[in-house]
C-alpha positions as CSV (number, residue, x, y, z in Angstrom):
1,M,18.8,-6.1,11.6
2,N,16.7,-3.1,12.8
3,E,19.1,-1.4,15.1
4,G,17.7,2.0,16.1
5,H,14.5,1.5,14.2
6,D,11.0,0.6,15.4
7,L,9.5,-1.4,12.5
8,D,6.2,-3.1,12.7
9,R,5.8,-6.2,10.5
10,L,2.7,-5.9,8.4
11,F,2.1,-9.6,7.7
12,A,2.9,-10.9,11.2
13,Y,0.5,-13.5,12.7
14,E,-1.9,-11.9,15.1
15,E,-3.8,-14.3,17.5
16,P,-6.5,-11.9,18.8
17,A,-9.2,-10.9,16.3
18,S,-12.2,-8.6,16.9
19,R,-15.6,-9.9,15.9
20,L,-16.9,-6.3,15.7
21,E,-14.0,-5.4,13.3
22,L,-15.0,-8.3,11.1
23,F,-18.4,-6.8,10.5
24,V,-17.0,-3.2,10.2
25,R,-14.5,-4.6,7.6
26,I,-17.4,-5.3,5.2
27,V,-18.5,-1.7,4.8
28,Y,-15.1,-0.2,5.4
29,G,-13.5,-2.6,2.9
30,F,-16.0,-1.5,0.3
31,L,-15.1,2.1,0.8
32,I,-11.3,1.7,0.7
33,S,-11.7,-0.7,-2.4
34,I,-13.3,2.2,-4.3
35,V,-10.5,4.6,-3.2
36,L,-7.9,1.9,-4.2
37,S,-9.5,1.4,-7.6
38,I,-9.5,5.1,-8.4
39,Y,-5.9,5.4,-7.1
40,G,-4.9,2.4,-9.2
41,M,-6.4,3.9,-12.4
42,I,-4.4,7.1,-11.9
43,A,-1.3,5.0,-11.1
44,G,-1.8,3.0,-14.3
45,I,-1.7,6.3,-16.3
46,C,1.5,7.3,-14.4
47,I,3.1,4.0,-15.3
48,F,2.2,4.5,-18.9
49,L,3.7,8.0,-18.8
50,Q,6.8,6.8,-16.9
51,W,7.4,4.3,-19.8
52,F,7.5,7.1,-22.3
53,V,9.7,9.3,-20.0
54,I,12.2,6.4,-19.8
55,L,12.0,5.7,-23.5
56,L,12.5,9.3,-24.5
57,L,14.8,10.7,-21.8
58,G,16.6,7.5,-20.6
59,R,15.8,8.3,-16.9
60,R,12.8,8.1,-14.6
61,S,10.6,10.9,-13.4
62,K,10.8,11.3,-9.6
63,A,7.2,12.7,-9.4
64,L,5.7,9.8,-11.4
65,G,7.8,7.3,-9.4
66,D,6.7,8.7,-6.1
67,F,3.1,8.5,-7.1
68,I,3.4,4.9,-8.3
69,Q,5.3,4.0,-5.1
70,G,2.6,5.5,-3.0
71,Y,0.0,3.5,-4.7
72,L,1.9,0.2,-4.3
73,E,2.5,0.9,-0.6
74,Y,-1.1,1.8,0.0
75,Q,-2.3,-1.3,-1.9
76,V,-0.2,-3.6,0.2
77,H,-1.4,-1.9,3.4
78,V,-5.1,-2.2,2.3
79,L,-4.7,-5.8,1.1
80,A,-3.3,-6.9,4.5
81,Y,-6.5,-5.5,6.1
82,L,-8.9,-6.9,3.4
83,N,-7.3,-10.4,3.5
84,L,-7.9,-10.6,7.3
85,M,-4.2,-10.4,8.2
86,T,-4.7,-7.6,10.6
87,D,-7.4,-5.6,12.4
88,R,-5.4,-2.4,12.0
89,R,-7.6,-0.3,9.7
90,P,-5.8,1.6,6.9
91,S,-6.9,5.2,6.4
92,I,-9.5,5.9,3.8
93,M,-7.2,8.4,2.0
94,P,-3.8,7.1,1.2
95,G,-1.2,8.1,3.8
96,D,2.4,7.6,4.4
97,V,3.1,3.9,4.4
98,E,6.5,2.5,4.0
99,I,7.4,-1.1,3.2
100,Y,10.8,-2.5,3.7
101,E,12.5,-5.6,2.3
102,Y,15.0,-7.4,4.4
103,V,17.9,-8.6,2.3
104,K,19.9,-11.3,4.0
105,K,23.6,-10.8,3.5
């Protein structure tokens, strides 16, 4: 499946859990939730604009699509942390996160 690639599964079960990280997560989660909310509002505007671009031009805007994609990838990364799936802290500012879907042939 992943020949030549070193992919790390985001929602894989992790046995060890840090008690300290559990308390840090409360404050840190609050901060990244604020960032995610602001990012989400801007992404919502981009989705609205993308709708009009598709309606009027019959194609998608790459810039709008990239912004929306960045938001969705960051959201999934943050939600994995906030929902206690991992102790790997996402960065406060959205960074490069890529999510892959395995399609069984």
